[in-house]
C-alpha positions in Angstrom: -13.7 121.4 -43.6 -11.4 119.3 -41.4 -9.1 117.1 -43.4 -10.9 113.6 -42.0 -14.2 114.7 -44.2 -11.6 114.6 -47.2 -10.1 111.4 -46.5 -13.7 109.8 -45.6 -14.8 111.0 -49.5 -11.7 109.2 -50.6 -12.4 106.0 -48.8 -15.9 106.2 -50.0 -14.5 105.5 -53.0 -11.4 103.5 -52.7 -12.2 101.7 -49.2 -9.0 100.8 -47.6 -9.7 97.1 -46.9 -9.9 96.6 -50.9 -5.7 97.1 -51.0 -3.7 94.5 -51.3 -1.1 92.8 -48.5 1.7 94.4 -49.5 0.5 97.7 -49.6 0.8 100.6 -47.1 -2.3 102.3 -49.0 -4.0 105.3 -46.5 -2.8 107.9 -43.8 1.0 108.2 -44.2 1.9 111.9 -42.4 -0.4 114.0 -40.2 -3.1 114.7 -38.4 -6.9 114.7 -39.9 -8.5 116.9 -37.6 -6.6 120.0 -39.1 -9.0 122.4 -41.3 -8.4 121.9 -44.7 -6.6 124.6 -46.6 -6.4 122.6 -50.0 -5.2 119.1 -51.7 -2.6 118.8 -53.9 -2.5 115.6 -56.0 0.5 113.7 -57.3 1.6 110.1 -58.5 4.5 110.2 -56.0 5.8 112.3 -53.0 9.2 113.9 -53.5 10.3 117.1 -52.0 9.3 119.4 -54.9 5.8 118.3 -54.2 5.7 119.0 -50.8 7.3 122.3 -51.4 4.5 123.1 -54.0 2.0 122.1 -51.8 3.3 125.0 -49.2 3.9 127.5 -52.1 -0.1 127.4 -53.2 -1.7 127.0 -49.8 -2.5 123.3 -49.7 -2.3 121.3 -46.4 -2.9 117.8 -47.8 -1.0 116.3 -50.2 -3.1 113.1 -51.8 -1.0 110.6 -53.9 -1.3 107.6 -55.7 2.2 105.7 -54.4 2.8 105.8 -50.9 5.2 107.9 -49.2 6.0 105.3 -47.1 6.4 101.3 -47.6 8.7 100.5 -45.0 9.1 100.8 -41.2 11.4 103.4 -40.1 13.4 103.3 -36.6 14.7 107.2 -37.0 13.9 110.0 -39.0 16.8 111.8 -39.6 16.7 112.9 -43.0 19.3 110.7 -44.7 16.7 110.0 -47.8 14.2 112.0 -49.8 11.3 110.2 -47.6 12.5 111.2 -44.4 13.1 114.4 -45.5 9.7 115.0 -47.1 8.4 113.3 -43.6 10.5 116.1 -41.8 9.2 119.0 -43.9 5.9 117.8 -44.0 5.2 117.7 -39.9 7.3 120.8 -39.9 5.1 123.0 -42.5 1.3 120.6 -41.1 1.1 119.2 -44.3 -1.0 115.7 -44.4 0.3 113.3 -46.6 -2.6 110.6 -47.5 -2.0 107.6 -50.2 -4.9 106.1 -52.5 -2.6 102.9 -53.9 -3.8 99.7 -54.7 -7.2 100.3 -52.7 -7.4 102.7 -55.9 -6.4 99.9 -58.3 -9.0 97.5 -57.2 -12.0 100.0 -56.5 -15.1 100.3 -58.9 -14.2 102.8 -61.2 -10.6 102.9 -60.2 -7.2 103.1 -61.9 -7.6 100.2 -64.6 -11.4 101.1 -65.6 -10.0 105.1 -65.9 -7.1 103.6 -68.4 -9.5 101.4 -69.9 -11.7 104.7 -71.2 -8.3 106.3 -72.2 -8.2 103.3 -74.8 -11.7 103.8 -75.8 -12.9 99.8 -74.4 -16.1 98.7 -73.8 -17.6 95.9 -72.4 -15.1 96.0 -69.5 -14.7 93.7 -66.4 -12.4 92.7 -64.2 -9.6 90.9 -64.8 -9.0 89.4 -61.2 -12.0 89.8 -59.1 -11.6 89.8 -55.4 -11.9 86.2 -53.9 -13.0 85.3 -50.6 -14.7 89.4 -49.9 -18.3 89.2 -49.4 -20.9 87.8 -47.4 -24.3 87.0 -46.8 -26.3 88.4 -43.8 -29.4 86.8 -42.3 -32.1 87.8 -40.1 -35.8 87.4 -39.1 -38.0 90.6 -38.8 -41.6 90.9 -37.5 -42.8 91.3 -40.9 -44.3 94.8 -39.7 -40.6 96.1 -39.4 -38.8 94.8 -42.4 -38.9 97.5 -44.3 -37.2 99.5 -42.0 -34.8 96.6 -41.3 -34.0 96.5 -45.0 -33.5 100.3 -45.9 -31.2 100.5 -42.9 -29.0 97.5 -44.1 -28.8 98.8 -47.3 -27.8 102.0 -46.1 -25.2 100.2 -44.4 -23.8 99.2 -47.7 -25.6 95.7 -47.9 -27.4 94.8 -51.0 -25.1 95.8 -54.1 -24.8 92.7 -56.7 -22.9 94.6 -60.3 -25.3 97.8 -61.8 -27.9 96.8 -58.7 -28.2 98.1 -55.3 -30.9 97.3 -52.2 -30.9 93.4 -53.2 -32.1 90.8 -51.1 -34.4 87.5 -50.7 -37.5 87.4 -48.6 -39.3 84.7 -47.4 -42.3 84.6 -44.8 -43.0 82.0 -42.1 -43.6 82.3 -38.2 -40.9 82.6 -35.6 -41.3 81.0 -31.8 -39.8 82.2 -28.8 -40.7 82.7 -24.7 -40.1 85.5 -22.7 -38.2 84.6 -19.7 -37.6 86.6 -16.4 -35.7 90.2 -16.8 -36.4 90.1 -20.8 -38.6 93.4 -22.1 -40.3 91.6 -25.1 -41.1 93.6 -28.1 -44.2 91.3 -28.4 -45.8 88.3 -26.4 -45.9 88.2 -22.8 -43.4 87.0 -19.9 -42.9 83.6 -19.4 -45.5 82.3 -22.3 -44.6 80.7 -25.5 -45.0 82.9 -28.5 -45.5 82.3 -32.4 -44.9 85.8 -34.7 -45.4 85.8 -38.4 -41.2 86.9 -39.6 -39.6 87.8 -42.5 -36.1 85.9 -43.4 -34.5 89.1 -45.2 -31.1 87.8 -46.9 -28.6 89.5 -48.2 -25.0 89.7 -49.6 -22.6 92.8 -48.0 -18.4 93.0 -48.2 -16.5 91.9 -45.3 -15.0 95.2 -44.3 -18.7 96.7 -43.8 -19.2 93.3 -41.6 -19.0 95.8 -38.2 -21.5 98.5 -39.7 -24.2 96.3 -41.2 -24.7 94.6 -37.4 -24.9 98.0 -35.9 -27.4 99.1 -38.5 -29.0 95.4 -38.3 -29.4 96.1 -33.9 -30.3 99.5 -34.3 -33.2 99.0 -36.5 -34.4 95.5 -34.9 -37.5 96.3 -33.0 -36.3 92.8 -31.0 -34.8 92.9 -27.7 -32.4 89.9 -28.8 -32.8 89.8 -33.0 -31.4 86.5 -34.6 -28.6 86.8 -37.2 -26.6 84.5 -39.1 -23.5 85.5 -41.3 -22.4 83.2 -43.6 -19.1 83.7 -45.5 -19.3 83.1 -49.3 -16.7 82.0 -51.9 -18.1 84.2 -54.6 -15.8 86.2 -56.5 -17.0 90.3 -56.3 -16.6 90.6 -60.2 -16.8 94.5 -59.9 -13.8 94.7 -57.5 -10.0 93.7 -57.8 -7.2 93.6 -60.5 -7.0 95.1 -63.8 -9.6 95.3 -66.7 -10.2 93.1 -69.7 -12.5 95.0 -72.7 -12.6 95.4 -76.3 -12.3 97.8 -78.9 -15.2 99.6 -81.2 -13.6 98.0 -83.7 -10.5 95.4 -85.0 -7.1 97.6 -85.5 -3.8 96.7 -86.7 -1.1 96.0 -83.7 1.1 98.8 -85.0 -1.7 101.3 -85.3 -2.9 100.4 -81.6 1.0 100.8 -80.2 0.7 104.2 -81.9 -2.4 104.9 -80.8 -1.3 104.2 -77.0 1.8 105.9 -77.1 0.2 109.4 -78.2 -2.6 108.9 -75.4 -0.3 108.2 -72.8 2.8 110.4 -74.1 5.1 107.2 -74.2 8.4 107.9 -74.8 9.6 104.8 -75.7 7.1 101.3 -75.6 8.5 98.0 -75.0 7.2 95.0 -76.5 7.7 91.1 -77.7 6.7 91.4 -81.1 4.8 93.5 -83.5 3.0 91.6 -86.8 0.3 92.5 -89.3 -2.6 90.8 -86.9 -5.6 92.3 -86.2 -6.7 92.7 -82.4 -9.9 93.6 -80.3 -9.6 92.3 -77.1 -7.2 94.4 -74.4 -6.2 93.6 -71.0 -4.9 96.2 -69.1 -3.4 97.1 -65.5 -1.9 100.0 -64.1 1.6 99.9 -62.5 3.4 96.5 -62.3 1.2 94.2 -63.6 3.3 91.0 -65.3 1.3 89.0 -62.8 -1.8 89.2 -64.4 -0.2 87.8 -67.9 -1.5 84.7 -67.4 -5.4 85.8 -66.7 -5.1 88.6 -69.6 -3.8 85.0 -72.0 -6.5 82.9 -70.4 -9.2 85.6 -71.1 -8.2 85.6 -74.8 -7.3 89.1 -74.9 -5.1 90.2 -77.9 -2.8 92.3 -76.5 -1.7 93.3 -72.6 -1.0 97.0 -71.5 0.8 97.4 -68.4 3.2 99.8 -67.1 6.2 97.6 -66.3 7.0 93.8 -67.3 9.8 91.8 -65.9 12.8 90.1 -68.3 11.7 86.8 -67.7 8.0 87.5 -67.9 8.8 88.0 -72.2 9.7 84.3 -72.4 6.9 82.1 -73.6 4.4 84.3 -74.9 5.5 84.9 -78.4 2.6 83.6 -80.1 -0.3 83.8 -77.5 -0.2 87.7 -76.8 1.0 91.2 -77.8 3.1 92.4 -74.7 3.0 96.1 -74.3 4.8 98.0 -71.6 4.4 101.8 -71.5 6.5 102.4 -68.2 5.1 102.5 -64.3 4.4 106.1 -64.5 3.1 106.9 -67.9 0.2 104.3 -66.7 -1.0 105.6 -64.3 -0.6 109.1 -65.4 -4.7 110.1 -65.1 -4.3 108.6 -61.7 -4.6 112.3 -60.4 -7.2 113.3 -62.8 -9.1 110.4 -61.0 -8.7 111.8 -57.8 -9.6 115.2 -59.0 -13.2 114.1 -59.8 -13.9 112.3 -56.7 -13.1 115.5 -54.5 -14.2 117.6 -56.8 -17.5 115.5 -56.9 -17.7 116.0 -53.4 -17.1 119.0 -52.8 -17.0 121.5 -55.7 -15.7 124.6 -53.7 -12.5 123.1 -52.2 -9.5 123.8 -53.4 -8.1 120.6 -55.7 -4.8 121.4 -57.7 -3.0 118.8 -59.5 0.8 118.9 -59.5 2.5 120.7 -62.2 5.8 118.7 -61.5 6.5 115.0 -63.3 7.9 112.8 -60.4 8.4 110.1 -63.0 12.2 109.4 -61.8 12.7 107.5 -65.9 13.7 109.6 -68.8 14.3 108.7 -72.3 17.5 109.5 -74.2 
C-alpha cells in the first residue's frame, strides 16, 4: 500500500477544501508514492515525534496541527520546525496534517468532543456558507437512471442524513444535428424532439469538476446540456463548532468538574460560577473564541473551548458560562478520530497513537 492511499482515505473523510483560509492542512513533507510501513498519529509534530516514528517503523506521521504554517526561504535547522523537516527528509518520513478540514468535517473533531461530553441533538454552530451548488442536466428518459447513479457516485445528492437526492421532471427537448455531428438520436439536418428528464441535484463546490466529468462520461448525448447554479444555502452538516444538549440539566460547578475529568484538565479558566442549572452546551476545539457570539445567539448556557482571549471574557458575565480548558486538552481525542478513520479503511495496516504528550503548557 502506498502512502497516497492513506492520504486519500483521510481526505475522503476530511476534504482539504473544507479547511479555513488561514490554514495549511495537507501534505507537509515527503513523497506519497512510497510504500507505507505504518502511520504514527499525533497532535503536534516535534523532533521527539519524528524520532518515535523512526523507532516504531512508521514512515508516515499524521498530525492535527500542521508543522509548516509559514513560508521558508532556507532550511538550516535553526528552529524545531526546520529540524523536523530535515530529520523527516533524511529518514524518508512523510508528514501530513489534517487540521481545520478535520475540525469542519461531518463527524469531525468537534463531534468527538461533543460525544465525550455526552451531548445530544447536536448541530453545527457555524455552518459553511457559499460551499454548495446545484447541477441541472437534461437526459433522455432511457438514460436518466444511469446518469443519476453516476452523479451520486461522484458525490452529488447529499442532504443531511440522506443521499441520492434529486428532483426529476419530464419534458421534451429539441435539437437539430448539424454537419459533422454524431447524434445519439435523430438524424443530421432534421429537427428532432426527444422525451427527456430534467435532473437536479446538489453538490459541494469542490466536487464540481468530478461531477461534470462523471456526467459527461455517463450521458449518451454527444453534447450534453447542463447548468450550474451557485447556492446561498448554508451547508448545515459542515462547519465550525457544535451545539448540543446534555441528557439532563446539571449545576455549573458539577459540569465543570465533569469536563475537568473527561479531558484531564490541569486548570479550567471560567468567567464565573453560579448555582444555575445548565443543559445546552456549545463547544469548539482549539482557539474557538470567535464563536462566542454565535454560542450566545444559539441560546447556549455554556461555551467550552481550548483558548479564549482575555478581552473576550468581558461582556458575558450574565449571558453565558465560558470554560477554557486548554488547546491541547480540547483536541487530544483527535488522535483517536484519526485512528478510527484509518483502521476502518485499512484494518491490517499499522496505525499507532503517539505515546508523547506534545502539550507545551504545564500547570504548577
